[in-house]
C-alpha positions as MATLAB code, in Angstrom:
seq = 'KGYAWGDTVVGWLKFDSWTGFGVKYGTGNTPPAVPTLSGVSTGLTNTNYTFIANSIDPEGNQVLYRIDWNNDSIIDQSTVLANSGLNVSLPAYSWASPGIYTFQVLAEDSNGARSGWAQKTITISNSATVTSFTATPNSVPSGVPTSITFDWTSTGATSCLSPDFTTGGATSGSDTVTKNITTNTTFTITCSNSVGNN';
ca = [
     -20.682   10.683  -47.827;
     -17.685   11.489  -50.210;
     -15.634   10.274  -52.941;
     -11.595   10.923  -53.627;
     -10.122   10.409  -56.862;
      -7.021   10.101  -58.813;
      -3.950    8.016  -60.150;
      -2.934    7.138  -56.321;
      -5.322    6.657  -53.591;
      -3.547    8.253  -49.945;
      -6.549    8.156  -48.146;
     -10.079    9.201  -47.309;
     -12.139   11.804  -46.584;
     -15.583   11.775  -44.832;
     -17.914   14.050  -46.152;
     -20.755   15.000  -43.703;
     -24.207   16.457  -45.089;
     -24.860   19.057  -42.641;
     -25.376   22.716  -43.269;
     -22.025   24.015  -44.569;
     -19.993   20.710  -44.168;
     -16.906   19.372  -42.458;
     -14.413   16.767  -42.689;
     -13.486   14.307  -40.557;
     -10.116   12.263  -40.418;
      -9.659    9.069  -38.634;
      -7.391    9.220  -35.600;
      -7.251    5.854  -34.327;
      -7.647    4.740  -30.590;
      -5.295    6.703  -28.167;
      -4.035    4.950  -25.292;
      -5.287    6.283  -21.574;
      -3.066    8.249  -19.358;
      -0.464    6.808  -17.507;
      -2.326    6.369  -14.240;
      -1.574    8.324  -10.982;
      -1.138    6.016   -7.825;
      -2.237    6.540   -4.358;
      -1.607    4.679   -1.341;
       0.673    4.257    2.248;
       4.530    4.492    1.316;
       5.016    2.598    4.922;
       4.000   -0.515    6.266;
       3.928   -4.000    8.157;
       4.624   -7.438    7.118;
       1.924   -9.766    6.298;
      -0.502   -6.817    6.308;
      -2.630   -6.012    3.662;
      -2.869   -2.806    1.617;
      -5.116   -1.473   -0.763;
      -4.007    1.125   -3.640;
      -5.638    3.616   -5.755;
      -5.256    3.654   -9.380;
      -7.214    6.826  -11.562;
      -6.520    7.189  -15.649;
      -8.092    8.705  -17.950;
      -8.842    8.133  -21.491;
      -8.897   10.955  -24.256;
     -11.654    9.035  -25.980;
     -13.547    8.603  -22.412;
     -13.451    4.633  -22.934;
     -13.618    2.325  -19.972;
     -10.202    1.233  -18.217;
      -8.833   -1.602  -16.676;
      -5.598   -1.493  -14.218;
      -2.992   -4.088  -14.853;
      -0.713   -4.956  -12.104;
       3.155   -6.176  -11.490;
       3.392   -6.673   -7.768;
       7.420   -7.600   -8.077;
       8.366   -5.170  -10.928;
       9.237   -7.532  -13.117;
       7.386   -6.106  -16.185;
       4.535   -9.399  -15.756;
       0.959   -8.258  -15.448;
       0.116   -9.757  -11.424;
      -3.344   -9.181  -11.437;
      -5.708   -7.120  -12.958;
      -9.046   -4.982  -12.086;
     -12.294   -5.349  -14.026;
     -13.179   -2.307  -16.844;
     -14.282    1.032  -15.047;
     -15.264    4.583  -16.275;
     -12.190    6.619  -17.264;
     -11.141    9.362  -14.404;
     -12.789    6.834  -11.714;
     -10.692    6.138   -8.655;
     -10.248    2.765   -8.966;
      -9.254    0.319   -6.010;
      -6.458   -2.200   -6.567;
      -6.629   -5.912   -5.427;
      -5.126   -5.874   -1.910;
      -1.610   -7.252   -1.159;
       0.779   -7.625    1.071;
       4.952   -8.462    1.760;
       5.835  -11.162    3.999;
       9.387   -9.575    4.752;
      10.676   -6.272    5.609;
      12.221   -4.040    2.697;
      11.665   -1.469    0.308;
       9.353   -2.964   -2.653;
       8.459   -1.304   -5.392;
       5.245   -2.068   -7.766;
       3.671   -0.785  -10.985;
       0.692   -0.324  -12.915;
      -0.702    0.381  -16.209;
      -3.946    1.082  -17.464;
      -5.620    0.046  -20.496;
      -8.754    1.011  -22.479;
     -11.554   -1.299  -23.247;
      -9.756   -1.318  -27.460;
      -6.218   -2.480  -25.805;
      -4.511    0.347  -26.101;
      -1.980    0.492  -22.958;
      -0.531    3.390  -21.310;
       2.937    3.138  -19.652;
       4.119    2.043  -16.453;
       3.352    3.573  -13.005;
       5.553    3.299  -10.322;
       5.043    3.348   -6.405;
       7.268    2.391   -3.318;
       6.418    0.851   -0.246;
       8.569    0.241    3.091;
       8.010   -2.484    4.775;
       8.479   -3.417    8.504;
       8.299   -6.033   11.063;
       5.374   -5.446   13.215;
       6.374   -4.965   16.967;
       5.827   -7.755   19.057;
       6.231   -8.583   22.678;
       7.153  -11.976   22.943;
       8.079  -12.415   26.360;
       6.900  -10.615   29.596;
       7.643  -12.050   33.399;
       7.672  -10.747   36.836;
       9.604  -12.012   39.174;
       8.030  -13.297   41.845;
       4.633  -13.030   40.597;
       2.422  -13.302   44.146;
       3.577  -11.087   47.050;
       2.430  -10.460   50.453;
       0.489   -7.769   50.333;
       1.362   -4.329   51.818;
       4.776   -5.504   52.214;
       7.582   -4.073   50.174;
       8.815   -6.942   47.590;
      11.571   -6.414   44.771;
       9.961   -7.686   41.715;
      12.323   -8.188   38.781;
      10.469   -7.290   34.997;
      12.120   -9.462   31.777;
      10.908   -8.488   28.526;
      11.857   -9.355   24.883;
      10.242   -8.532   21.399;
      10.326   -8.431   17.662;
      10.658   -5.930   15.084;
      10.338   -3.127   17.784;
      13.026   -0.142   17.232;
      12.032    1.224   21.350;
       9.914   -0.476   24.972;
       8.513    1.712   27.482;
       6.851    1.175   30.424;
       4.915    3.328   33.438;
       6.074    0.748   35.741;
       9.043    0.138   35.810;
      12.935    1.409   33.728;
      13.463    0.284   30.402;
      15.692    2.848   28.816;
      13.812    2.028   25.386;
      15.647   -1.056   25.288;
      13.638   -3.643   23.184;
      14.406   -6.385   25.152;
      16.033   -6.334   29.239;
      15.719   -6.603   32.800;
      14.626   -4.189   36.117;
      13.995   -4.629   39.499;
      11.720   -2.294   41.358;
      10.002   -2.456   44.918;
       6.809   -2.531   45.026;
       4.606   -2.214   47.874;
       1.383   -4.334   46.219;
      -1.908   -4.237   48.251;
      -4.163   -5.691   45.420;
      -4.086   -7.571   42.491;
      -2.192   -5.236   39.879;
      -1.702   -5.235   35.906;
       1.739   -3.919   34.715;
       2.434   -3.361   31.240;
       5.034   -2.736   28.653;
       5.035   -1.165   24.670;
       6.794   -1.877   22.656;
       6.942    0.045   19.303;
       9.037    0.315   15.900;
       9.830    2.998   13.178;
       6.387    3.258   12.119;
       4.646    3.660   14.789;
       3.266    0.291   15.097;
       2.954   -1.046   18.971;
];
């Protein structure tokens, strides 16, 4: 294929024997690009979320992704190898407590070369839950105007509203209204939080 000579060998050249010849220099294995990450930026406690990673390897090698969920530079999970440039779903993950969380992901090619870290931040809020809702009395005479007191409490909510009585947006409280009920009737209250969870 070719020769190199001299008093000191400093490298090798490979001569290929096609018409007119070319010289190829070995460049080693280049790491894949820092991955791009996509997915939600807000979420709820104890709810699984899936994020998408994508990285391109300069040599077209297959790529897997290493995930550090708590941002301590220790790898917690990995994906399997996938083609370079393919959108890959990371393992689903959830957070138990409200807060602002940052996780990071790197790409590693099939030869073991690794990219730098890509980071993503997500804000986690409590789910909005109506913890109690009562009507007193809960049985009234038909067709007789009667005062009914509604009491409610909630957790993880920033506002509670009802079409049947006045809440003022309060997440817990009490309101008394007069109702003339002639049949079985359902009353409702809806509590929501800052991320639109009802």
